[in-house]
C-alpha positions as CSV (number, residue, x, y, z in Angstrom):
1,R,57.0,-104.8,54.6
2,A,60.6,-106.0,53.6
3,A,62.7,-107.1,56.2
4,G,65.1,-104.3,57.5
5,T,64.3,-101.9,54.7
6,G,61.4,-99.8,56.0
7,E,59.8,-100.0,52.4
8,P,56.7,-101.8,51.3
9,A,57.2,-105.2,49.8
10,S,57.0,-105.0,46.0
11,T,53.7,-106.6,44.2
12,P,52.1,-106.0,41.3
13,L,48.8,-104.4,43.2
14,D,51.3,-102.2,45.2
15,S,52.1,-100.2,41.9
16,G,48.5,-99.4,41.6
17,A,47.7,-101.9,39.0
18,S,44.6,-104.1,39.1
19,A,44.5,-107.9,39.5
20,S,43.7,-108.0,35.7
21,D,46.0,-105.2,34.7
22,S,49.0,-107.4,36.3
23,A,47.8,-110.5,34.6
24,E,49.7,-111.6,31.5
25,P,48.0,-110.6,28.4
26,A,46.7,-113.4,26.3
27,G,48.7,-112.1,23.4
28,G,50.5,-108.8,22.0
29,R,53.2,-109.1,24.6
30,C,56.0,-111.7,24.8
31,A,55.4,-114.3,27.6
32,G,58.9,-113.9,28.8
33,L,58.3,-110.3,29.5
34,G,55.4,-111.1,31.5
35,R,56.9,-113.7,33.6
36,A,60.4,-111.1,34.1
37,C,58.1,-108.5,35.0
38,G,56.3,-110.9,37.7
39,A,59.7,-111.9,39.1
40,L,60.3,-108.2,39.7
41,G,57.2,-107.5,41.4
42,M,55.4,-105.3,38.8
43,A,53.1,-105.3,35.9
44,P,54.7,-105.1,32.5
45,A,53.1,-101.7,31.8
46,D,55.0,-100.7,35.2
47,A,58.0,-102.1,33.9
48,V,57.8,-100.0,30.9
49,T,57.3,-97.1,32.8
50,E,60.1,-97.5,34.9
51,V,62.3,-98.4,31.8
52,V,61.3,-95.3,29.9
53,S,61.7,-92.9,33.2
54,G,65.1,-94.4,33.8
55,V,66.2,-93.3,30.3
56,T,65.0,-89.8,30.5
57,V,66.3,-89.3,33.7
58,A,69.9,-90.5,32.4
59,L,69.4,-88.1,29.2
60,A,68.9,-85.2,32.1
61,M,71.7,-86.1,34.2
62,V,74.1,-86.0,31.3
63,P,74.5,-82.2,31.0
64,E,74.6,-81.5,34.7
65,A,77.5,-84.1,35.2
66,V,79.4,-82.6,32.3
67,A,78.8,-79.2,33.8
68,F,79.3,-79.9,37.3
69,S,82.9,-81.7,36.1
70,L,84.1,-78.7,34.2
71,A,83.0,-76.0,37.2
72,A,85.4,-78.4,39.5
73,G,88.1,-78.1,36.8
74,L,87.5,-81.9,36.2
75,P,87.3,-83.5,32.6
76,P,83.7,-84.2,32.0
77,A,84.2,-88.0,32.0
78,V,84.9,-87.7,35.6
79,G,81.3,-86.6,36.2
80,M,79.8,-89.2,33.5
81,R,81.9,-92.1,35.8
82,S,80.8,-90.3,39.3
83,S,76.8,-90.5,38.4
84,F,77.1,-93.7,37.2
85,I,79.0,-95.3,40.0
86,I,76.9,-93.8,42.6
87,C,73.4,-94.3,41.0
88,L,74.2,-98.0,40.6
89,L,75.3,-98.6,44.3
90,T,72.5,-96.4,45.8
91,T,69.9,-98.4,43.6
92,L,71.2,-101.6,45.1
93,L,72.2,-100.3,48.6
94,G,70.2,-97.4,49.1
95,G,66.9,-97.0,51.1
96,R,64.3,-95.2,48.7
97,P,63.4,-97.0,45.6
98,A,63.1,-94.2,42.6
99,M,65.3,-91.9,44.3
100,T,68.2,-90.7,41.7
101,S,71.8,-90.2,43.0
102,G,74.7,-89.1,41.1
103,A,77.1,-86.2,40.6
104,T,75.7,-82.7,42.4
105,G,76.1,-79.2,42.1
106,S,76.4,-78.8,46.1
107,I,79.5,-81.3,46.1
108,A,80.8,-79.8,43.0
109,A,80.8,-76.2,44.4
110,L,82.8,-77.5,47.2
111,I,85.6,-79.6,45.4
112,G,87.0,-76.5,43.0
113,P,89.7,-75.4,45.6
114,I,91.3,-78.9,46.5
115,V,91.4,-79.7,42.6
116,A,93.2,-76.3,42.1
117,Q,95.5,-76.4,44.8
118,S,96.3,-79.8,45.4
119,G,94.9,-81.7,42.2
120,P,92.5,-84.7,41.7
121,E,94.5,-87.1,43.5
122,Y,93.7,-85.6,46.9
123,L,90.0,-84.7,45.8
124,F,90.0,-88.8,45.2
125,Y,91.0,-89.5,48.9
126,A,88.5,-87.0,50.4
127,V,86.0,-88.6,48.6
128,I,86.6,-92.2,49.7
129,L,87.1,-90.4,53.4
130,M,83.4,-88.6,52.7
131,G,82.0,-92.2,52.1
132,V,83.5,-93.4,55.4
133,V,82.2,-90.5,57.2
134,Q,78.5,-91.4,55.9
135,I,78.7,-94.9,56.7
136,I,79.4,-93.8,60.5
137,M,76.8,-91.4,60.1
138,G,73.9,-94.0,59.1
139,L,75.2,-96.6,61.7
140,V,74.9,-93.9,64.7
141,G,71.2,-92.7,63.2
142,V,72.3,-88.9,62.4
143,G,70.4,-89.6,59.2
144,N,67.2,-90.2,61.7
145,L,67.4,-86.5,62.7
146,V,66.1,-85.1,59.3
147,R,62.8,-86.1,61.2
148,L,62.9,-83.3,63.6
149,V,63.5,-80.6,60.7
150,P,60.6,-78.3,61.0
151,A,57.8,-78.0,58.3
152,S,58.8,-74.3,57.8
153,V,62.3,-75.5,57.4
154,E,61.2,-77.9,54.8
155,I,59.3,-75.7,52.9
156,G,62.0,-73.0,52.9
157,F,64.6,-75.8,51.6
158,A,62.4,-76.4,48.8
159,N,61.9,-72.9,47.7
160,G,65.8,-72.2,48.0
161,L,66.7,-75.6,46.2
162,A,64.1,-74.7,43.3
163,I,65.8,-71.2,43.0
164,V,69.2,-72.9,43.1
165,I,68.3,-75.0,40.4
166,G,66.7,-72.6,38.1
167,L,69.4,-70.3,38.2
168,S,72.0,-73.0,37.5
169,Q,70.3,-73.2,33.9
170,L,71.3,-69.9,33.4
171,N,74.9,-71.5,32.2
172,S,73.1,-73.5,29.5
173,F,72.5,-69.8,27.4
174,K,76.4,-68.8,27.8
175,L,78.7,-69.1,24.8
176,P,80.3,-72.6,25.8
177,G,84.3,-72.5,25.9
178,R,84.2,-68.9,26.6
179,E,86.2,-67.2,29.6
180,G,85.3,-63.9,31.0
181,H,86.6,-61.4,33.7
182,A,84.2,-61.2,36.6
183,H,82.7,-58.1,37.6
184,G,82.6,-58.4,41.2
185,H,82.0,-61.1,43.9
186,A,78.8,-62.7,44.2
187,P,77.4,-65.9,46.0
188,E,78.0,-69.0,43.9
189,V,74.2,-69.3,42.6
190,F,74.5,-65.8,41.3
191,K,77.8,-66.3,39.6
192,P,76.2,-66.4,36.2
193,F,75.3,-62.6,36.3
194,V,78.9,-61.7,36.9
195,D,81.5,-64.2,35.9
196,G,81.8,-62.5,32.6
197,V,81.2,-65.2,30.3
198,P,79.1,-63.7,27.1
199,W,75.4,-64.6,26.8
200,E,74.1,-66.2,23.6
201,A,73.1,-63.3,21.3
202,G,70.7,-62.8,18.3
203,P,68.9,-65.6,16.6
204,E,70.9,-68.2,18.5
205,A,69.8,-66.6,21.7
206,A,66.1,-66.8,20.2
207,F,66.2,-70.2,19.2
208,A,67.4,-71.4,22.8
209,A,64.7,-69.8,24.3
210,V,62.2,-71.4,22.0
211,I,63.5,-74.6,22.4
212,T,63.4,-74.1,26.1
213,V,60.0,-73.0,26.2
214,L,58.9,-76.0,24.1
215,S,60.7,-78.5,26.1
216,F,59.5,-76.6,29.7
217,V,55.5,-76.5,28.0
218,I,55.3,-80.0,27.0
219,S,56.9,-81.3,30.2
220,V,54.3,-79.5,32.2
221,G,51.4,-79.8,30.0
222,L,51.5,-83.3,28.5
223,P,51.0,-85.0,31.9
224,R,47.6,-82.9,32.2
225,L,46.8,-84.9,28.9
226,T,47.9,-88.3,29.2
227,R,50.4,-90.0,31.5
228,R,51.2,-92.9,29.2
229,V,53.9,-90.8,27.4
230,P,56.9,-89.7,29.7
231,S,56.8,-86.0,29.1
232,A,60.1,-84.9,30.0
233,L,61.5,-87.3,27.4
234,T,58.6,-86.3,24.9
235,G,60.4,-82.5,25.5
236,I,63.5,-83.3,24.9
237,V,62.5,-85.1,21.7
238,V,60.7,-82.2,20.4
239,G,63.2,-79.8,21.6
240,T,66.1,-81.9,19.5
241,A,63.9,-82.0,16.4
242,F,63.3,-78.2,16.3
243,E,67.1,-77.6,16.7
244,W,68.0,-79.9,13.8
245,L,64.9,-79.5,11.7
246,V,64.3,-75.8,11.8
247,V,67.6,-74.2,13.3
248,H,69.9,-76.2,11.4
249,L,68.4,-77.1,8.0
250,I,66.2,-74.1,7.6
251,F,67.7,-71.1,9.2
252,R,71.5,-72.5,8.9
253,R,72.2,-71.7,12.6
254,H,72.7,-73.7,15.9
255,T,72.7,-73.7,19.6
256,T,74.8,-75.0,22.3
257,L,74.7,-78.3,22.3
258,V,76.2,-81.0,25.0
259,G,78.9,-81.6,22.9
260,D,80.2,-78.2,22.7
261,M,80.3,-78.2,26.5
262,G,82.8,-81.3,26.5
263,S,82.4,-84.9,25.2
264,A,80.4,-87.5,27.7
265,G,82.6,-90.3,26.7
266,G,85.4,-92.2,28.8
267,S,86.4,-95.7,29.5
268,F,85.1,-98.0,32.0
269,P,85.8,-97.2,35.6
270,V,88.8,-98.5,37.2
271,P,90.7,-98.0,40.2
272,A,92.4,-94.5,40.1
273,W,95.9,-96.1,40.9
274,C,95.6,-97.8,37.4
275,M,94.9,-94.6,35.3
276,A,98.0,-93.0,33.6
277,Q,96.8,-89.7,34.2
278,Y,96.8,-89.6,37.7
279,H,99.9,-90.5,40.6
280,M,98.1,-91.2,43.4
281,P,100.3,-90.3,46.6
282,A,100.6,-92.8,49.4
283,L,97.9,-92.5,52.3
284,G,99.1,-90.8,55.3
285,G,99.1,-87.6,57.4
286,Q,99.5,-85.3,54.8
287,V,96.8,-86.5,52.8
288,L,94.5,-87.2,55.6
289,G,95.4,-83.1,57.1
290,K,94.3,-81.8,53.5
291,T,91.0,-83.9,53.0
292,Y,89.7,-84.5,56.4
293,Q,87.7,-81.1,56.8
294,L,86.6,-81.3,53.1
295,S,85.4,-84.7,53.5
296,I,83.5,-84.1,56.6
297,I,81.7,-81.2,54.8
298,M,80.8,-82.8,51.9
299,A,79.6,-86.0,54.2
300,V,77.1,-83.8,56.2
301,I,75.8,-82.0,53.2
302,G,75.6,-85.2,51.0
303,I,73.6,-86.4,53.7
304,L,71.5,-83.5,54.4
305,E,70.6,-83.2,50.9
306,S,69.6,-86.7,50.6
307,A,67.7,-87.0,53.3
308,M,65.7,-83.8,52.7
309,T,65.3,-85.4,49.2
310,L,63.8,-88.8,50.6
311,S,61.6,-86.9,53.0
312,L,60.0,-85.1,50.2
313,I,59.4,-88.2,47.9
314,D,58.1,-90.0,50.8
315,E,55.4,-87.3,51.0
316,R,55.2,-87.2,46.8
317,T,54.6,-91.1,46.9
318,K,53.0,-91.4,50.2
319,T,55.6,-94.2,51.3
320,R,58.2,-94.4,53.6
321,G,62.2,-94.7,52.8
322,N,64.8,-95.9,55.2
323,V,67.2,-93.2,56.0
324,M,70.0,-95.2,57.6
325,R,70.1,-97.6,54.9
326,E,70.5,-94.7,52.6
327,C,73.3,-93.3,54.4
328,I,75.2,-96.5,54.4
329,G,74.3,-97.2,50.8
330,Q,75.4,-93.6,49.7
331,G,79.0,-93.9,51.7
332,V,79.6,-97.2,50.2
333,A,79.0,-95.5,46.8
334,N,81.1,-92.7,47.5
335,I,84.0,-95.1,48.8
336,V,83.9,-96.7,45.4
337,C,83.4,-93.5,43.4
338,G,86.7,-92.1,45.0
339,V,88.6,-95.3,44.5
340,C,87.7,-95.1,40.7
341,G,88.5,-91.7,40.5
342,G,84.9,-89.7,41.0
343,M,84.2,-86.8,42.2
344,G,81.7,-87.8,44.6
345,G,77.8,-86.9,44.9
346,C,74.5,-87.5,46.9
347,A,70.9,-87.7,46.1
348,M,69.5,-85.1,43.4
349,L,66.1,-83.7,44.3
350,G,65.8,-82.5,40.7
351,Q,66.2,-85.8,38.7
352,S,64.3,-87.3,41.4
353,M,61.2,-85.4,41.0
354,V,61.5,-86.1,37.4
355,N,61.5,-89.8,38.1
356,V,58.7,-89.8,40.3
357,S,56.9,-87.6,38.1
358,A,57.0,-89.9,35.4
359,G,55.3,-92.5,37.8
360,A,58.9,-94.3,38.9
361,R,58.1,-96.1,42.0
362,H,60.6,-98.9,42.1
363,R,64.5,-99.6,41.6
364,L,64.1,-100.7,38.2
365,S,63.9,-97.1,37.3
366,T,67.1,-96.2,38.5
367,L,69.0,-99.3,37.6
368,T,68.0,-98.4,33.9
369,C,69.3,-95.1,34.6
370,S,72.6,-96.3,35.5
371,V,72.7,-98.5,32.9
372,C,72.2,-96.1,30.4
373,L,74.6,-93.5,31.7
374,L,77.4,-96.4,31.4
375,F,76.1,-97.0,28.0
376,I,76.5,-93.3,27.1
377,L,79.7,-93.0,28.7
378,L,81.4,-95.8,26.6
379,V,79.2,-95.7,23.4
380,A,76.6,-93.6,22.9
381,Y,78.0,-90.4,23.9
382,P,78.2,-89.1,20.3
383,L,74.2,-89.2,20.2
384,I,74.1,-87.4,23.5
385,D,76.8,-84.7,22.1
386,V,74.1,-83.7,19.6
387,L,71.2,-82.9,22.0
388,P,70.4,-79.0,22.7
389,V,71.2,-78.1,25.9
390,A,68.2,-75.6,26.2
391,A,65.8,-78.8,25.7
392,L,67.5,-80.3,28.7
393,A,67.3,-76.7,30.5
394,G,63.6,-76.8,29.8
395,V,63.2,-80.0,31.6
396,M,65.2,-78.8,34.5
397,F,62.9,-75.6,34.5
398,N,60.0,-78.1,35.1
399,V,61.6,-79.4,37.9
400,V,61.9,-76.1,39.2
401,Y,58.0,-75.7,38.8
402,Q,57.4,-78.8,40.3
403,T,59.8,-78.5,43.5
404,F,58.7,-74.7,44.4
405,E,56.3,-74.7,47.2
406,W,54.0,-72.2,45.3
407,G,51.4,-72.1,48.4
408,S,54.2,-70.6,50.6
409,L,53.8,-67.8,48.8
410,K,50.4,-66.9,49.7
411,L,51.0,-68.1,53.1
412,L,53.5,-65.5,53.5
413,A,51.8,-62.7,52.2
414,V,49.0,-63.5,54.5
415,A,51.4,-63.7,57.5
416,A,52.8,-60.3,56.6
417,L,49.5,-58.5,56.5
418,P,48.4,-56.6,59.8
419,R,45.1,-58.2,61.4
420,A,43.1,-55.1,60.4
421,V,44.2,-55.3,57.0
422,R,43.4,-58.9,56.6
423,R,39.8,-58.3,58.1
424,R,39.2,-55.5,55.3
425,L,40.8,-57.3,52.5
426,L,40.1,-60.8,52.8
427,A,36.9,-62.9,53.0
428,E,35.9,-64.3,56.1
429,G,36.9,-67.6,55.4
430,K,40.4,-66.7,54.0
431,Q,41.4,-64.6,57.2
432,F,42.0,-67.7,59.1
433,K,44.4,-69.3,56.5
434,K,47.6,-67.8,58.2
435,I,50.7,-69.0,59.8
436,R,52.5,-67.6,62.7
437,R,55.0,-65.1,61.5
438,T,57.8,-66.8,63.1
439,D,57.2,-69.3,60.9
440,A,57.2,-67.3,58.0
441,V,60.3,-65.9,58.8
442,V,61.9,-68.9,59.2
443,I,60.9,-70.1,55.4
444,V,62.4,-66.7,54.2
445,V,65.4,-67.1,56.2
446,V,66.2,-70.6,54.7
447,T,65.5,-69.5,51.3
448,G,67.6,-66.5,51.5
449,V,70.7,-68.3,53.2
450,T,70.4,-70.9,50.6
451,L,70.8,-68.6,48.2
452,L,73.8,-66.7,49.7
453,F,75.4,-69.7,51.1
454,D,74.4,-73.3,50.3
455,L,71.8,-75.8,51.5
456,A,73.4,-77.2,54.5
457,V,73.9,-73.5,56.0
458,G,70.3,-72.7,55.5
459,V,68.6,-75.9,56.8
460,G,70.9,-75.4,59.8
461,C,70.3,-71.6,60.2
462,G,66.4,-72.4,59.7
463,I,66.5,-75.3,62.1
464,A,68.6,-73.0,64.9
465,L,65.9,-70.2,64.5
466,A,63.1,-72.4,65.0
467,C,64.7,-74.0,68.0
468,L,65.0,-70.4,69.2
469,M,61.8,-69.3,68.7
470,H,60.2,-72.8,70.2
471,V,62.3,-72.3,73.5
472,Y,61.2,-68.7,73.6
473,E,57.6,-69.3,73.5
474,S,57.9,-72.4,75.9
475,S,59.4,-70.5,78.3
476,R,56.4,-68.3,78.7
477,M,53.8,-71.3,78.9
478,I,54.8,-72.2,82.3
479,H,52.6,-71.0,85.3
480,A,51.2,-72.8,88.7
481,T,47.8,-72.6,90.4
482,S,48.2,-72.2,94.0
483,R,45.8,-73.1,97.1
484,L,46.1,-72.8,100.8
485,E,45.3,-75.9,103.2
486,H,43.9,-75.0,106.6
487,D,43.7,-76.9,110.0
488,A,40.6,-77.3,111.5
489,E,41.0,-74.0,113.2
490,G,41.2,-72.5,110.0
491,N,44.7,-71.4,110.0
492,A,46.9,-71.7,106.7
493,T,49.2,-74.9,107.4
494,A,50.9,-75.3,103.9
495,K,50.3,-73.9,100.6
496,V,50.2,-76.3,97.3
497,Y,51.2,-75.0,94.2
498,D,50.6,-77.2,90.8
499,V,52.6,-76.3,88.3
500,H,51.9,-76.8,84.5
501,G,54.4,-76.5,82.0
502,V,58.0,-77.7,81.2
503,L,60.8,-76.6,83.8
504,F,63.7,-76.4,81.7
505,F,66.5,-73.8,81.1
506,G,64.3,-71.6,79.1
507,S,61.6,-71.3,81.8
508,A,63.8,-71.5,85.0
509,A,63.6,-67.6,85.7
510,S,59.6,-67.7,85.1
511,F,59.2,-70.2,87.6
512,L,61.1,-68.8,90.2
513,D,58.7,-66.0,89.5
514,L,55.7,-67.9,90.5
515,F,56.6,-68.4,94.2
516,D,56.2,-65.8,97.2
517,P,58.7,-67.3,99.9
518,E,58.1,-64.3,102.4
519,Q,54.4,-64.7,102.4
520,D,53.7,-68.4,101.8
521,P,53.4,-70.6,105.3
522,P,56.1,-72.6,106.5
523,E,55.0,-75.8,104.4
524,V,55.5,-75.5,101.0
525,R,54.3,-78.5,98.4
526,V,55.1,-78.0,94.8
527,I,53.3,-80.7,92.6
528,F,54.6,-81.6,89.2
529,E,51.9,-84.0,88.2
530,T,51.3,-82.2,84.9
531,S,54.7,-80.6,84.7
532,Y,58.1,-82.0,83.7
533,I,61.3,-81.6,85.0
534,G,63.6,-81.1,81.7
535,D,67.2,-80.6,82.4
536,F,70.0,-79.7,84.8
537,S,69.1,-75.9,84.7
538,A,65.6,-77.3,86.1
539,V,67.2,-78.9,89.2
540,E,69.3,-75.8,89.6
541,A,66.2,-73.7,89.6
542,L,64.6,-76.0,92.2
543,N,67.7,-75.6,94.6
544,K,67.4,-71.6,93.9
545,L,63.7,-72.4,95.1
546,G,64.8,-74.4,98.0
547,E,67.5,-71.5,99.2
548,R,65.0,-68.8,98.8
549,Y,62.5,-70.7,101.3
550,G,65.5,-71.8,103.5
551,E,66.6,-68.4,104.3
552,A,63.2,-67.8,105.5
553,G,63.0,-70.6,107.7
554,K,60.6,-72.7,105.4
555,R,60.6,-76.1,103.6
556,V,59.7,-77.3,100.2
557,T,58.3,-80.6,99.2
558,L,58.8,-82.0,95.5
559,Q,55.6,-84.2,95.3
560,L,53.7,-86.3,92.2
561,L,56.8,-86.1,89.9
562,H,56.0,-87.2,86.3
563,P,57.9,-90.4,85.5
564,G,60.8,-88.6,83.2
565,S,61.1,-86.0,85.9
566,S,61.1,-88.4,88.7
567,R,64.4,-90.3,86.8
568,I,66.3,-86.6,86.5
569,V,65.5,-85.9,90.1
570,D,66.7,-89.1,91.2
571,K,69.9,-89.0,89.5
572,A,70.3,-85.6,90.7
573,A,69.6,-86.1,94.4
574,N,72.5,-85.5,96.0
575,L,72.9,-82.3,94.1
576,L,69.6,-81.0,95.7
577,V,70.1,-78.6,98.7
578,K,68.6,-79.6,102.2
579,E,65.8,-77.5,102.0
580,L,64.2,-79.5,99.5
581,T,62.4,-82.9,100.3
582,L,60.9,-85.5,97.9
583,A,57.6,-86.5,99.1
584,A,57.2,-90.3,99.7
585,D,55.0,-90.8,96.8
586,G,56.9,-88.5,94.5
587,G,60.1,-90.1,94.9
588,K,59.2,-92.4,92.4
589,A,57.6,-92.2,89.3
590,L,53.7,-92.4,88.6
591,E,52.9,-95.9,87.6
592,S,50.3,-94.9,84.9
593,P,50.0,-91.2,84.1
594,R,46.7,-90.5,82.7
595,F,46.5,-88.9,79.4
596,R,44.1,-86.1,80.4
597,H,46.8,-84.7,82.2
598,H,48.6,-83.7,79.3
599,I,45.7,-82.1,77.8
600,E,44.8,-80.1,80.9
601,S,48.6,-78.9,81.0
602,Y,48.6,-77.9,77.3
603,A,45.1,-76.2,77.6
604,Q,46.0,-74.3,81.0
605,S,49.1,-73.0,79.4
606,F,47.1,-70.5,77.3
607,D,45.3,-69.1,80.5
608,A,46.7,-66.3,83.1
609,P,48.3,-67.8,86.0
610,A,45.4,-68.1,88.8
611,S,45.7,-65.7,91.9
612,E,46.9,-67.0,95.4
613,G,43.8,-69.2,96.8
614,A,42.1,-69.5,93.6
615,T,41.4,-73.1,92.7
616,A,41.5,-74.8,89.2
617,L,39.7,-77.8,91.0
618,A,36.2,-78.5,90.8
619,G,34.3,-78.7,94.0
620,R,37.3,-77.7,96.0
621,G,38.0,-74.9,98.4
622,P,39.5,-73.9,101.7
623,E,37.1,-76.8,103.2
624,A,39.2,-79.0,101.2
625,G,41.4,-79.6,104.5
626,G,44.8,-81.3,104.4
627,Q,43.7,-83.6,101.4
628,A,46.3,-83.7,98.7
629,V,44.7,-85.4,96.3
630,R,43.2,-83.3,93.7
631,Q,40.2,-84.1,91.6
632,R,39.7,-82.2,88.2
633,A,36.6,-81.7,86.5
634,V,37.0,-83.3,83.0
635,P,34.4,-81.6,80.2
636,R,32.3,-84.2,78.9
637,R,31.7,-84.8,75.0
638,P,28.3,-83.6,74.0
639,S,26.0,-86.4,73.3
C-alpha cells in the first residue's frame, strides 16, 4: 500500500491487466504513450478508459453545475468554476481514486438564503470557513465515524439519494427561463411539482422523452454487450445526434439545451478580491456571525456525503480509501474554492458511480475531468451549450438505476409479512431471507427523512433510531446464573451470581432485578468474568446493589472482572459504597481472557435465566463446596 494513503500501490496488474496486456505493443501504438502509461502505473488500454471516463463525467457535471448555480441565485460560471477547483484539488489531495467531487445539490440547497440576504461575498467567506472546519474534522478523525453507520442506514441513504437524484432531473423537462407562482409549500426535492414553472408540452416534450429514453437505454444496456465503449458518453452522443439530425432538421423543433439554462463560459479562477463584480467585506465579527452556522452545517453535510460515497465506492471496487485524507483534501479544496469565488461542494455520488461504472479506478480519470471542466469553462462552452439536457438526464437516470438498492424492496416486503403469511406464500427456502423488522424500519425512515429534509438529517435519524433499538435489545440480554456454596455440614454459606451480558445504562434496572437480597445468604459474590461493566450507570447500579444488601446486613464481593470492567471500577473505586468489596483476584484485570468466554456469553444471552440453585456448569452441584473456580463443558466440533 502507498505510505500514508491507505490505498493500494498502483501497478499495471492492480488494474486487472495481465502482464501481456501491460506490455508495450510492438506497433500500432506510440512508444511514448506506452512509457507514459507505465510511469502512471497502468496499461495503455486502462489509461484510455480513464481519459474517456473523465470526459464523460465532465460532460455530465456541466448541466448540474449550471443548474445548481441558478438554483442558488448565482451565475452559471460560479458552478463551473467551483466544480473545476474542487475536482482538481480532491484529485491531488483526496483519499479515494476515481471519486468525483464538485458543486453538489446538497450544498446548493443550503446557500440560497445567504446569497439572497447578504450577497455572494458572504457565501465565499462561508465556504472558506467550511473548508477550515472540514480540515479540523479530518485531523480529529470525525470522518472515520462513518464506519459505525449500520448497513440498514447505508441502504436507506442509497435509496433516498437515488430518489433525490431522479426527482432533480425533472427540472430538465421544464421550460428554461420561465418563472411561476408556487402552488403551495413542499420539501425541496418535491419543488418541481409545486413551483409553478411550466413543463415542456407538445412535440417538444415527446422528443425530450425519446432522447432521455435513448440515452438511458444505451447507458444501461451497452455495458452488457461490450465495455470497450463508454456507455454514458455513447448515450450523450446518440441523444445529441437525435436532437440535431431528427428534431432540428426533420421536424424543425428543439428541446431544451444546456445553453438555454445559462452559458457555461467564464474566466480562469482568480481570488474574489480581484473580481470587479464582487466587493468583499473585511473579515470580522459581523462576517463570522453571519457565516459560522452555515459553514458548520455545510461542512458536516459535505463530510457525511463524501464519506458515505467513499464507502459505497469502496464496496463497489473492493478497495479501500482514506477517509481522513479525503476530509483534509476536501477542506483544502473548499478553502481555495471560497477564495476564488466558488460555491463549495463535496463528493458527487452520481458522477462517481458513472466514473466507476465506466471502468475508472485511478486518479487520471478525475484529473481528466477537472481539465475538461476548465477547458469547457474557458474555450469549449459553445459546444457544451448545444447538448440536449434530456440526454444528460438519461445518463443521470442510469445513475439512479445503479444507485438504488433494488434488492432492499424484496427484503422490506418479506419483513412486513406476518410469519403465517410467509409460510403460506413463500417457498421454504425464501422464508428465511428476512431481516429484522427494526432494520426494515430504519431503511424506510432514512429514505423518507432524506426526501422530506436532506441526506444529513436522514442519516442522523437512522443512526439514532438504530442506536436506540440496539440499546433496547441489549438491555434485555443481561442475565445471571446462580449457585449456592455449602459448608461441610451442608449449610449455605455463600451465593455466587455469574453475570452474562453488558451492564450499562440500558440494562441497569434489569440487572438489579436478578438479585434477592432478602433470601440470599450473608455472603454474595458477583462474577463478571463473561460480562462487562460499561459506564457510570453500571457503577451506580452496583452501588444500589450494595446498598440493598447492606440494608439486609449482607456484603457483596465483585470478582473476576473483565479487563475493561476492571479499569472502569478501579477508576471509580472511591465512588463505590462500603458494602461492595473487590476480591483480591478481581481487583485487577484477567491477564488473558479466553475467547470462548465471549462465545458463551453471547449464546447464553438467548437462554432463559436459570432458577436459583440451577447450574450452568458441567459436573458441578452443591457438592462443589467453596470452590470459586468454575469449569465449563465446551461443545466439541464434530469429527
